[in-house]
C-alpha positions in Angstrom: -9.0 -27.9 -9.3 -10.1 -24.5 -7.6 -12.0 -24.1 -4.8 -15.1 -22.8 -4.9 -16.0 -20.4 -2.4 -19.5 -20.2 -1.1 -19.4 -16.7 0.2 -17.1 -13.8 -0.7 -16.6 -10.0 -0.1 -15.4 -7.6 -2.3 -14.0 -3.7 -1.3 -13.7 -0.9 -2.8 -11.0 1.0 -0.9 -10.7 4.6 -0.6 -8.4 7.2 1.9 -11.0 8.0 4.1 -14.0 5.3 3.6 -14.2 1.8 1.9 -17.3 -0.5 -0.1 -17.8 -3.8 0.5 -20.0 -6.2 -0.9 -20.7 -9.8 0.1 -21.9 -12.1 -2.6 -22.7 -15.7 -2.8 -23.4 -18.4 -5.4 -26.8 -18.2 -4.3 -27.3 -14.9 -5.5 -27.0 -13.2 -1.8 -25.6 -9.9 -1.6 -24.9 -7.0 0.1 -23.3 -4.0 0.6 -22.0 -1.8 3.3 -19.3 1.7 3.6 -17.6 2.1 6.4 -14.7 4.4 7.2 -11.3 4.0 7.3 -10.6 4.1 10.9 -9.9 1.7 14.1 -13.4 1.4 15.4 -14.5 1.1 11.7 -12.2 -1.5 10.9 -13.2 -3.4 13.6 -17.2 -3.0 12.6 -16.3 -3.6 8.7 -13.7 -7.5 10.4 -17.2 -7.9 13.0 -19.5 -7.5 9.7 -17.1 -10.1 7.5 -16.8 -13.1 9.8 -21.0 -12.4 11.1 -21.5 -12.7 7.3 -19.9 -15.7 7.1 -17.4 -14.7 4.6 -14.6 -17.0 3.4 -12.5 -15.1 1.5 -12.6 -10.7 1.4 -10.8 -9.0 -2.1 -9.4 -5.7 -2.3 -7.7 -4.1 -4.7 -4.2 -2.7 -4.3 -4.4 1.1 -3.4 -1.5 2.3 -2.4 -1.0 1.8 1.0 -4.8 2.2 1.9 -5.1 -1.3 1.9 -2.7 -2.2 5.0 -4.7 -1.2 7.7 -7.3 -3.0 6.0 -5.0 -6.1 5.9 -4.5 -5.6 9.7 -8.0 -5.5 10.7 -8.3 -9.1 9.2 -5.3 -10.4 9.4 -5.2 -14.2 11.1 -8.9 -14.1 10.5 -10.6 -14.0 7.1 -8.5 -15.0 3.5 -7.4 -11.8 2.2 -6.8 -11.2 -1.4 -4.9 -8.5 -2.4 -5.8 -7.8 -6.6 -3.0 -6.0 -8.4 -5.4 -3.2 -9.8 -4.1 -3.8 -13.8 -5.2 -7.4 -13.6 -9.0 -6.4 -12.4 -9.6 -3.2 -14.5 -13.4 -3.2 -14.5 -15.6 -2.6 -18.1 -16.1 0.8 -19.1 -19.3 2.2 -18.2 -20.7 4.5 -15.0 -18.1 3.6 -12.5 -19.1 3.7 -9.1 -17.8 2.8 -5.8 -20.8 0.0 -5.5 -20.0 -1.3 -8.9 -16.2 -1.5 -8.5 -16.6 -3.3 -5.1 -19.1 -6.0 -7.0 -17.1 -6.0 -9.8 -14.5 -7.2 -7.1 -16.6 -9.3 -5.4 -17.5 -11.1 -8.7 -13.9 -11.9 -9.3 -13.3 -13.3 -6.4 -16.1 -15.8 -6.3 -15.5 -17.1 -9.5 -11.2 -17.5 -8.7 -10.7 -15.0 -11.2 -7.8 -12.9 -9.1 -4.1 -13.6 -9.1 -3.8 -12.5 -5.3 -0.3 -10.4 -5.0 1.9 -11.1 -2.4 1.9 -10.4 0.6 4.7 -10.3 3.1 4.9 -12.0 6.6 4.8 -9.1 9.6 8.4 -9.5 10.6 9.6 -9.7 7.0 7.2 -6.4 6.0 8.4 -4.5 8.7 12.4 -5.4 7.5 10.9 -3.9 4.0 10.1 -1.0 5.5 12.8 0.1 7.9 15.3 -0.7 4.4 13.5 1.3 2.7 13.3 4.2 5.1 17.0 4.1 5.3 17.4 3.7 1.3 15.3 7.0 1.2 17.6 9.0 3.9 20.6 7.4 2.7 19.3 9.2 -0.9 18.4 11.8 0.6 21.7 12.8 2.2 23.3 11.8 -1.3 20.7 14.7 -3.0 22.4 17.3 -0.3 26.1 16.4 -0.4 25.9 17.1 -4.7 23.5 19.7 -4.1 26.5 21.3 -1.5 29.2 20.2 -4.2 27.7 21.7 -7.1 27.0 25.2 -5.4 30.6 25.6 -4.1 31.6 25.1 -7.6 29.0 27.3 -9.6 30.8 29.9 -6.9 34.3 29.3 -8.1 35.1 27.3 -5.2 37.3 24.2 -6.0 37.1 22.9 -2.8 36.8 19.3 -4.0 40.0 18.9 -5.8 41.9 20.3 -2.6 40.3 18.1 0.0 39.0 14.6 -0.5 35.9 14.4 1.6 34.6 18.0 2.2 32.1 16.4 4.6 35.1 15.0 6.3 36.2 17.3 9.4 39.1 19.0 8.1 36.5 20.0 4.6 33.4 20.7 6.8 35.7 23.1 8.9 36.7 24.7 5.9 33.5 25.2 4.3 32.6 26.7 8.0 35.4 29.1 7.7 34.3 30.0 4.5 30.9 30.5 5.3 
């Protein structure tokens, strides 16, 4: 059977601020707005600990949740919810209502948490993705050079196996 939480926090995150709602089974409800700079996130963490929240649930909105997770890591259980799975009912949408909705779902264990990799894997994934992006950009630039040369009726790739090798670059520099 799932563990019943006594007091949890739901947070609606934006680029420059977050709205947090603390809910408990006995009807306690408190809301607060925090900035997303380091000092404000530390205030948020202290506020969570001070209110004895056992979990903090947030919607996975882009990369805005990363600094919040970093501030809470190791202090409070963090639940990252897939935005598609916790869609709010239609109607007037506000940050306060959204954070309260997330808190209510978490309080009733209705959020299936997304996987958050350990720090060393997150760093490795970040480096790998960065490298992939650089390789993709390099390939796009090379393809663009091939296309420009071909459009100018310079069929260098039929003469040289690699126009970006030593000989190919020397010929291109001579053409320029």
